[in-house]
N, CA and C of each residue as an Amber inpcrd file, in Angstrom:
protein
   474
   0.8500000  -1.2480000   0.1520000  -0.1520000  -0.0040000  -0.0410000
   0.7570000   1.3800000   0.0340000   0.2450000   1.9700000  -0.7070000
   1.3000000   3.2640000  -0.7710000   1.0670000   4.2630000   0.3620000
   1.9860000   4.6680000   0.6520000   2.0460000   5.4390000   1.9210000
   1.4430000   7.3570000   2.1590000   0.8790000   7.2900000   1.5100000
   0.2490000   8.2530000   1.2130000  -1.2040000   7.5500000   1.9410000
  -1.7660000   6.2180000   1.4930000  -3.1200000   6.0820000   1.6920000
  -3.4320000   5.7280000   2.6500000  -2.1040000   5.2480000   3.7730000
  -1.6620000   4.9960000   5.2260000  -1.8090000   6.2570000   6.1410000
  -1.5910000   7.2140000   5.5380000  -1.6880000   8.3270000   6.1610000
  -2.9030000   9.0280000   6.1670000  -3.5350000   9.0680000   5.2210000
  -5.4700000   9.3180000   5.1580000  -6.3060000   8.3630000   6.1830000
  -5.8280000   7.3070000   6.1860000  -6.4310000   6.6460000   6.6950000
  -6.4190000   6.5990000   8.4390000  -5.0910000   6.9140000   8.7670000
  -4.7590000   7.1970000  10.1140000  -5.7740000   8.3740000  10.3520000
  -5.4930000   9.3550000   9.3980000  -5.9120000  10.7320000   9.7720000
  -7.5090000  10.7230000  10.5710000  -8.1860000   9.4150000   9.3920000
  -9.9480000   9.6540000   9.0960000 -10.3710000   9.0900000  10.5690000
  -9.0070000   7.9390000  11.1270000  -9.5540000   7.1200000  11.9970000
  -9.3740000   7.8650000  13.3920000  -8.8720000   8.9520000  13.7010000
  -9.1280000   9.8030000  15.0180000 -10.0430000  10.7060000  15.1450000
 -10.5410000  10.5320000  14.0700000 -12.2680000  11.1190000  13.8090000
 -13.3160000  10.7890000  14.9690000 -13.1690000   9.5600000  14.8180000
 -14.4860000   9.0010000  15.1100000 -14.1920000   8.7040000  17.0180000
 -13.6250000   9.0850000  17.3390000 -12.9620000   9.0020000  19.2660000
 -14.1810000   9.8760000  19.5840000 -14.2880000  11.3980000  19.1890000
 -15.5350000  12.1580000  19.8050000 -16.8980000  11.9810000  19.6790000
 -16.8810000  11.0200000  18.5500000 -18.6480000  10.6020000  18.1470000
 -19.4230000  10.0300000  19.2940000 -18.9510000   9.4240000  20.3240000
 -19.5080000   9.1110000  21.2960000 -19.4620000  10.1450000  22.4690000
 -18.9100000  11.1900000  22.3840000 -19.1870000  12.1950000  23.4260000
 -20.2290000  13.4070000  22.8140000 -20.2790000  13.4030000  21.4950000
 -21.1760000  14.2290000  20.6750000 -22.6310000  13.4660000  20.7520000
 -22.5330000  12.3710000  20.6970000 -24.4490000  11.5230000  20.7500000
 -24.7310000  11.8050000  21.7630000 -23.5010000  11.7390000  22.7160000
 -24.0660000  11.8260000  24.6190000 -24.6390000  13.4800000  24.9590000
 -24.1210000  14.1590000  24.3540000 -24.2360000  15.6390000  24.3370000
 -26.0200000  15.6620000  23.5680000 -26.1560000  15.1470000  22.9240000
 -27.3110000  15.0780000  21.9130000 -28.7440000  14.7700000  22.8740000
 -27.8420000  13.4260000  23.0220000 -29.1830000  12.8610000  24.5260000
 -29.8350000  13.5340000  24.9430000 -28.6210000  14.0960000  25.8870000
 -28.6660000  14.8240000  26.9720000 -29.2770000  16.3440000  26.5460000
 -29.0140000  16.9120000  25.5550000 -29.7680000  18.2270000  25.2150000
 -31.0480000  17.9740000  24.5670000 -31.4020000  16.8410000  24.0130000
 -33.1200000  16.5940000  23.6550000 -33.8680000  15.7550000  24.5160000
 -33.0030000  14.9600000  25.3210000 -34.1810000  14.4090000  26.2940000
 -34.0830000  14.5340000  27.5380000 -33.2240000  14.5900000  28.2710000
 -32.8380000  14.9300000  29.3040000 -33.2100000  16.1400000  29.8560000
 -32.3250000  17.3280000  29.4130000 -33.0060000  18.5850000  30.0340000
 -34.8750000  19.3210000  29.8460000 -35.3010000  18.4340000  28.9470000
 -36.8390000  18.9400000  28.7900000 -37.4010000  17.8760000  30.1830000
 -36.9880000  16.9540000  30.5580000 -37.4220000  16.2680000  31.9120000
 -36.8680000  16.9210000  32.9180000 -35.3640000  17.5270000  33.0160000
 -35.4060000  18.2790000  34.1440000 -36.1100000  19.7350000  34.0180000
 -36.6640000  20.2150000  33.2840000 -36.9570000  21.7360000  33.1440000
 -38.6950000  21.5050000  33.7160000 -38.7790000  20.3570000  32.8970000
 -40.2380000  20.1520000  33.7350000 -40.6450000  19.6840000  35.2220000
 -39.3190000  19.0190000  35.5630000 -39.3720000  18.3310000  37.0100000
 -39.4470000  19.6980000  37.8820000 -38.7720000  20.8240000  37.3580000
 -38.5260000  22.1110000  37.9390000 -39.7610000  23.0550000  37.9500000
 -40.7600000  22.9390000  36.9180000 -41.5070000  23.5620000  36.5660000
 -42.4520000  22.8920000  37.8130000 -42.8330000  21.7630000  37.7980000
 -43.9030000  21.2370000  38.6240000 -43.9920000  21.6020000  40.0020000
 -42.6640000  21.5820000  40.3050000 -41.7950000  21.3490000  41.8000000
 -42.2270000  23.0960000  41.9690000 -42.1690000  23.8770000  41.2780000
 -42.4940000  25.4590000  41.3340000 -43.8150000  25.6950000  41.7600000
 -44.8140000  24.5120000  40.9210000 -46.6380000  24.9360000  41.1580000
 -46.6280000  24.5970000  42.2630000 -46.4240000  22.9310000  42.9140000
 -46.5930000  22.3120000  44.3610000 -46.1630000  23.4890000  45.1300000
 -45.2520000  24.0820000  45.4840000 -44.4090000  25.0620000  46.0190000
 -44.9740000  25.9160000  46.4250000 -45.4840000  26.5670000  45.2830000
 -46.7010000  28.0800000  45.2990000 -47.7040000  27.6940000  45.6050000
 -48.7940000  26.5940000  45.2460000 -49.7640000  26.0170000  45.6500000
 -49.8640000  25.3950000  47.4050000 -48.5390000  25.1400000  47.3770000
 -48.4320000  24.7330000  49.4880000 -48.2290000  26.1630000  50.2460000
 -47.8110000  27.0940000  49.3810000 -47.1790000  28.1170000  50.3110000
 -48.5810000  29.3170000  50.4330000 -49.8970000  29.2070000  49.4850000
 -50.8840000  30.3150000  49.5060000 -51.6560000  29.6110000  50.2060000
 -51.5420000  28.3140000  50.3540000 -52.9260000  27.7640000  51.0860000
 -52.1950000  27.5940000  52.3880000 -50.8070000  27.3150000  52.6460000
 -50.6340000  27.7400000  54.0070000 -50.9270000  29.0610000  54.3960000
 -50.5490000  29.8930000  54.1710000 -51.0370000  31.6750000  54.6780000
 -52.2990000  31.6950000  54.7650000 -53.3480000  31.3370000  53.3080000
 -54.4710000  31.6700000  53.5240000 -55.2790000  31.0260000  54.8690000
 -54.6810000  29.5730000  55.1220000 -55.5810000  28.9040000  56.2840000
 -54.9640000  29.3580000  57.5700000 -54.0880000  30.0410000  57.6400000
 -53.4320000  30.9000000  58.9560000 -53.5270000  31.9790000  59.2980000
 -54.5550000  33.0660000  58.1020000 -54.9570000  34.5630000  57.9340000
 -55.7200000  34.9610000  58.8440000 -55.1530000  35.8160000  59.7130000
 -56.7010000  36.2490000  60.7820000 -57.4670000  36.8150000  60.2600000
 -58.3640000  36.5730000  59.4810000 -59.3450000  37.0100000  58.7690000
 -60.9660000  37.4230000  59.4810000 -60.5880000  36.3710000  60.8200000
 -61.5830000  36.2000000  61.7580000 -61.4090000  37.3950000  62.6120000
 -60.0800000  38.2300000  62.4560000 -60.5850000  39.0090000  63.3900000
 -60.6830000  40.3590000  62.9550000 -61.6190000  40.4860000  61.7910000
 -62.6840000  41.4090000  61.0870000 -63.9010000  41.3880000  61.6150000
 -64.1310000  43.1900000  62.1730000 -65.5560000  42.6740000  63.2780000
 -65.9360000  44.3580000  62.4450000 -66.7990000  44.8150000  62.8330000
 -67.5910000  45.8920000  62.8340000 -69.1790000  45.8880000  61.6370000
 -69.1670000  46.9940000  61.4960000 -70.4160000  47.3000000  61.0020000
 -70.0960000  47.8540000  59.7950000 -71.1000000  46.8530000  58.6780000
 -70.7160000  47.1370000  57.2720000 -72.3480000  47.7400000  56.8990000
 -72.4770000  48.5270000  55.8270000 -73.7380000  49.1140000  55.2900000
 -74.2330000  48.1510000  54.2490000 -73.2090000  47.5090000  53.3270000
 -73.5200000  46.8340000  52.4040000 -72.6410000  45.6320000  52.1250000
 -72.7890000  44.6240000  51.5790000 -71.7110000  43.5080000  51.7080000
 -71.0530000  43.6250000  51.0800000 -71.1320000  44.8440000  49.9110000
 -69.7090000  45.0680000  48.8310000 -68.4010000  45.7020000  49.6860000
 -69.1320000  46.3990000  50.2470000 -68.3830000  46.8470000  51.6190000
 -67.0450000  45.8550000  52.8240000 -68.1200000  44.4690000  53.1050000
 -67.2240000  43.7780000  53.9130000 -66.6350000  42.6580000  52.9620000
 -66.9960000  42.3530000  51.6990000 -66.2040000  41.9010000  50.7060000
 -64.4940000  42.6700000  50.2010000 -64.5610000  43.6430000  50.1800000
 -63.8280000  44.6680000  50.1400000 -63.0180000  44.7710000  51.4940000
 -63.3160000  44.6470000  52.5370000 -62.4820000  44.6150000  53.8950000
 -61.6760000  43.1540000  53.9200000 -62.8190000  42.2230000  53.9160000
 -61.9000000  40.9410000  53.6560000 -60.5710000  40.9140000  52.3160000
 -61.1350000  41.1430000  51.4750000 -60.1870000  41.5510000  50.1200000
 -58.5960000  42.2900000  50.7460000 -59.1170000  43.1540000  51.3160000
 -57.9530000  44.1330000  51.4910000 -56.9590000  43.6070000  52.7490000
 -57.5430000  42.9080000  53.6670000 -56.8680000  42.0490000  54.4440000
 -55.7960000  40.8890000  54.2590000 -56.3820000  40.4280000  53.3050000
 -55.7350000  39.1490000  52.6940000 -54.8850000  39.4400000  52.2290000
 -55.2070000  40.6730000  50.9280000 -53.9130000  41.0620000  50.0930000
 -52.6680000  41.5340000  51.0110000 -53.0470000  42.2330000  52.1210000
 -51.9820000  42.8100000  52.9900000 -50.9260000  41.6770000  53.6670000
 -51.9970000  40.7580000  53.9970000 -51.5770000  39.5980000  54.7020000
 -50.3540000  38.7080000  53.8960000 -51.1960000  38.5260000  52.6870000
 -49.9570000  37.8730000  51.7870000 -48.8620000  38.4550000  50.6000000
 -48.5590000  39.9630000  50.7150000 -47.7940000  40.4800000  50.4540000
 -46.7700000  40.7700000  51.4970000 -47.1520000  40.5150000  52.8410000
 -45.9110000  40.4000000  53.6240000 -45.5200000  39.1690000  53.6120000
 -46.1700000  38.0490000  53.4640000 -45.6620000  36.6580000  53.3110000
 -45.2060000  36.2570000  51.9800000 -45.6660000  36.7640000  50.6640000
 -45.5290000  36.0600000  49.5540000 -44.3230000  37.5710000  49.1590000
 -43.6010000  38.1800000  49.5680000 -43.1080000  39.3070000  48.9690000
 -42.5510000  39.3920000  47.6020000 -41.8190000  38.1820000  46.8030000
 -41.3660000  38.3140000  45.7700000 -42.4050000  37.9730000  44.7560000
 -43.6090000  37.3400000  45.1900000 -44.5540000  37.0480000  44.4270000
 -46.2140000  37.7600000  44.9650000 -46.3190000  39.3210000  45.0810000
 -47.4950000  39.8480000  45.5190000 -48.8670000  39.1580000  44.5910000
 -49.9630000  38.9770000  45.1290000 -50.9170000  38.7440000  44.6810000
 -52.3420000  40.2150000  44.3370000 -52.3320000  39.9990000  43.2290000
 -53.3400000  41.4280000  42.8200000 -54.9310000  40.8410000  43.5630000
 -55.3760000  42.1360000  43.9250000 -56.7110000  42.6150000  44.5640000
 -57.8750000  41.7780000  43.5390000 -57.9350000  41.5320000  42.0720000
 -58.9570000  40.5550000  41.0710000 -58.3700000  39.5150000  41.3170000
 -56.9140000  38.6300000  41.6730000 -57.1780000  37.7100000  42.1160000
 -57.3470000  36.4890000  43.8340000 -58.1530000  37.5310000  43.9610000
 -58.8500000  37.2760000  45.2510000 -60.1900000  37.4880000  44.9310000
 -61.2260000  36.5600000  45.1000000 -62.3570000  36.1750000  45.0280000
 -63.1450000  36.1880000  46.8370000 -64.0640000  37.1130000  47.1210000
 -64.7240000  36.5700000  48.0520000 -66.2910000  36.6140000  47.6660000
 -66.9680000  35.3850000  48.4600000 -68.1900000  35.3220000  48.3820000
 -68.9210000  35.3210000  49.8650000 -69.8440000  36.1970000  50.0220000
 -70.5400000  36.0810000  51.3000000 -71.9060000  34.8000000  50.8930000
 -71.1520000  33.6840000  51.7150000 -72.1600000  32.7990000  51.9220000
 -73.7090000  32.6400000  52.4460000 -72.9470000  33.1830000  54.0750000
 -74.4320000  33.5690000  54.6530000 -74.6840000  34.5750000  55.6250000
 -75.5550000  35.3940000  55.6080000 -75.3550000  36.1470000  56.7920000
 -76.1860000  36.0430000  57.9070000 -75.2260000  35.6320000  59.1080000
 -76.0430000  35.0630000  60.7130000 -76.5720000  36.5110000  60.9890000
 -77.8510000  36.5400000  61.1320000 -78.0720000  37.9690000  61.9650000
 -77.5280000  38.0520000  62.9170000 -77.6230000  37.3570000  64.1370000
 -77.1290000  37.7320000  65.2760000 -75.2190000  37.5160000  65.4220000
 -75.4260000  36.7480000  64.7110000 -73.7810000  36.4090000  64.7520000
 -72.6830000  36.7300000  63.9710000 -73.1330000  36.9630000  62.9860000
 -71.8000000  37.4290000  61.8730000 -72.5310000  36.6040000  60.5140000
 -71.1490000  36.3480000  59.6220000 -71.1890000  35.8940000  58.1890000
 -70.5150000  35.0380000  58.0150000 -70.7120000  34.3040000  56.7980000
 -69.9380000  33.0110000  56.5030000 -69.1510000  33.4130000  55.1690000
 -68.1530000  33.6220000  55.1070000 -67.1220000  34.1030000  53.6580000
 -66.5690000  32.7910000  53.4310000 -66.8190000  32.9630000  51.4750000
 -66.0780000  31.6370000  50.8790000 -64.3550000  32.5610000  49.7900000
 -63.7060000  32.1360000  50.6900000 -62.2530000  32.8910000  50.0690000
 -61.5870000  32.2750000  48.7160000 -61.7250000  32.9800000  47.7530000
 -60.7350000  31.7290000  46.9240000 -59.3940000  32.8900000  46.3400000
 -58.8470000  32.3240000  46.4650000 -56.8410000  32.8630000  45.2900000
 -56.1690000  32.1940000  44.7150000 -56.1590000  33.1640000  43.5400000
 -55.3120000  32.4900000  42.0270000 -54.5200000  33.1890000  41.8890000
 -53.2880000  32.3840000  41.6920000 -52.1760000  32.6520000  41.4610000
 -51.5000000  32.6200000  39.9700000 -51.0510000  33.1540000  39.4550000
 -50.5610000  32.8420000  37.7170000 -49.5820000  32.0480000  37.7890000
 -48.7740000  31.6300000  36.3460000 -47.7850000  31.2480000  35.9150000
 -46.6700000  32.2680000  36.1610000 -45.4920000  31.9990000  36.9550000
 -44.5650000  32.5360000  37.4130000 -43.3470000  32.9230000  36.5060000
 -42.8080000  31.6590000  35.9680000 -42.2070000  31.8340000  35.1070000
 -42.5330000  31.2530000  33.0800000 -41.7440000  31.6100000  32.6940000
 -42.2740000  31.4100000  30.8660000 -42.2320000  30.3350000  30.6730000
 -41.3000000  29.1360000  31.8650000 -41.2870000  27.7330000  31.3140000
 -42.3210000  26.9380000  31.7300000 -43.2670000  27.7700000  32.7260000
 -44.4610000  27.0550000  33.2420000 -45.2080000  27.2530000  32.1590000
 -45.0930000  28.0490000  31.0870000 -46.3580000  28.5600000  29.6740000
 -46.3250000  27.1530000  29.0490000 -44.9730000  26.4930000  28.8600000
 -45.1160000  25.1660000  28.1690000 -45.1700000  24.3670000  28.4440000
 -45.0150000  23.8930000  29.6320000 -45.5070000  22.4230000  30.4630000
 -46.9130000  22.5480000  30.6990000 -47.8120000  20.9500000  30.0400000
 -48.8250000  21.4810000  30.6230000 -49.3310000  21.1120000  32.1290000
 -49.7600000  21.8040000  32.8620000 -49.8770000  22.3240000  34.5300000
 -51.8160000  22.1170000  34.8800000 -51.7180000  21.5300000  35.9580000
 -53.0450000  21.9620000  36.4850000 -53.4100000  23.1330000  36.3620000
 -54.9050000  23.1420000  36.3340000 -55.7260000  24.4290000  36.0150000
 -54.7330000  25.8770000  35.1750000 -53.9810000  25.1970000  34.0110000
 -53.3350000  26.1340000  33.2990000 -52.2990000  26.7790000  34.3560000
 -51.4020000  26.5100000  35.4330000 -50.3510000  26.6340000  35.9370000
 -50.9360000  27.5860000  36.7620000 -52.4480000  28.0520000  36.7170000
 -52.3470000  28.7520000  38.3120000 -53.5560000  27.9770000  39.7510000
 -52.4980000  28.5440000  40.6860000 -53.1440000  27.6970000  41.9140000
 -54.0490000  28.5660000  42.3640000 -55.3120000  27.4340000  42.4940000
 -56.5190000  28.1200000  43.3280000 -56.4130000  27.6730000  45.0320000
 -56.6320000  28.5750000  45.8450000 -56.9690000  27.7490000  47.0450000
 -58.4340000  28.4300000  47.2760000 -59.2590000  27.7150000  48.2230000
 -60.6040000  28.1340000  48.6520000 -60.4730000  27.7060000  49.9140000
 -61.1920000  28.2870000  50.6140000 -61.4850000  28.4760000  52.0910000
 -62.4750000  29.0280000  52.1940000 -63.4090000  28.7270000  53.4020000
 -64.2790000  29.1730000  54.3590000 -64.4220000  29.4570000  55.4470000
 -64.4260000  30.6450000  55.7250000 -64.0720000  31.4120000  57.1250000
 -65.7060000  31.9490000  57.9460000 -65.4520000  31.8620000  58.7390000
 -66.8540000  32.4890000  59.6780000 -66.4060000  33.9170000  60.4860000
 -67.2790000  34.8330000  59.8560000 -66.5860000  35.9830000  60.6830000
 -67.5890000  36.3460000  61.8960000 -66.9580000  36.0590000  63.2540000
 -67.9980000  36.5420000  63.8330000 -68.1090000  38.1000000  64.6990000
 -68.7110000  38.9980000  65.2960000 -69.2190000  40.2180000  65.2800000
 -68.7990000  40.7680000  64.2170000 -69.9940000  40.5970000  63.4440000
 -70.0970000  41.5220000  61.6140000 -71.5540000  41.7140000  62.0730000
 -71.9440000  42.8230000  61.5490000 -73.0020000  43.0790000  61.0850000
 -73.3460000  43.8270000  59.8210000 -74.2030000  43.0730000  59.0040000
 -74.2870000  43.7590000  57.5740000 -75.6460000  43.9560000  57.4880000
 -75.8340000  45.7880000  57.2880000 -77.6410000  45.9340000  57.6380000
 -78.7000000  45.7680000  56.3480000 -77.4520000  45.4000000  55.2600000
 -78.7020000  44.4090000  54.0310000 -79.0000000  43.3110000  54.6910000
 -80.0430000  42.9600000  54.4810000 -80.8410000  41.9980000  54.8780000
 -80.2640000  40.7250000  53.5490000 -79.7100000  40.5760000  52.2180000
 -79.3620000  39.1450000  51.5950000 -77.7370000  40.1480000  50.7640000
 -77.6330000  39.0600000  50.4800000 -76.2810000  39.6620000  49.5660000
 -76.1090000  38.9310000  48.4480000 -76.1330000  39.6260000  46.9950000
 -76.7400000  38.3550000  46.0740000 -75.7400000  38.8640000  45.1050000
């Protein structure tokens, strides 16, 4: 065999050594990274769900007392109280007032009122929009509170 053919075969044989590393890099990039990002996004979702639920459950909302002319005034008071509590505890992701829904379930004439509170938070990262999350990524926490020593002068809340 001529010497020029031998030198070409030695040259090309060395190019195959890095092929396994490149294939492993492609597998990691296309299969394992999306899996890892999905785990991180789901972890963030469940972490937010736990935090919001925990702070709403421990909210001192039952300390709301007083006389209110309309149901709307009581709803606004509950919303502003919850918003302040959540802003203090969830400082990195404040919850807007429009994401807090309060409805008066029952007015108890001599006792107070029963209110239902629902809080929703949206997706916090752009990755969360790519991964199919429960409820579209919004965390919902719903609780019912009984407010004692609350008087609403209207007879019903519709």
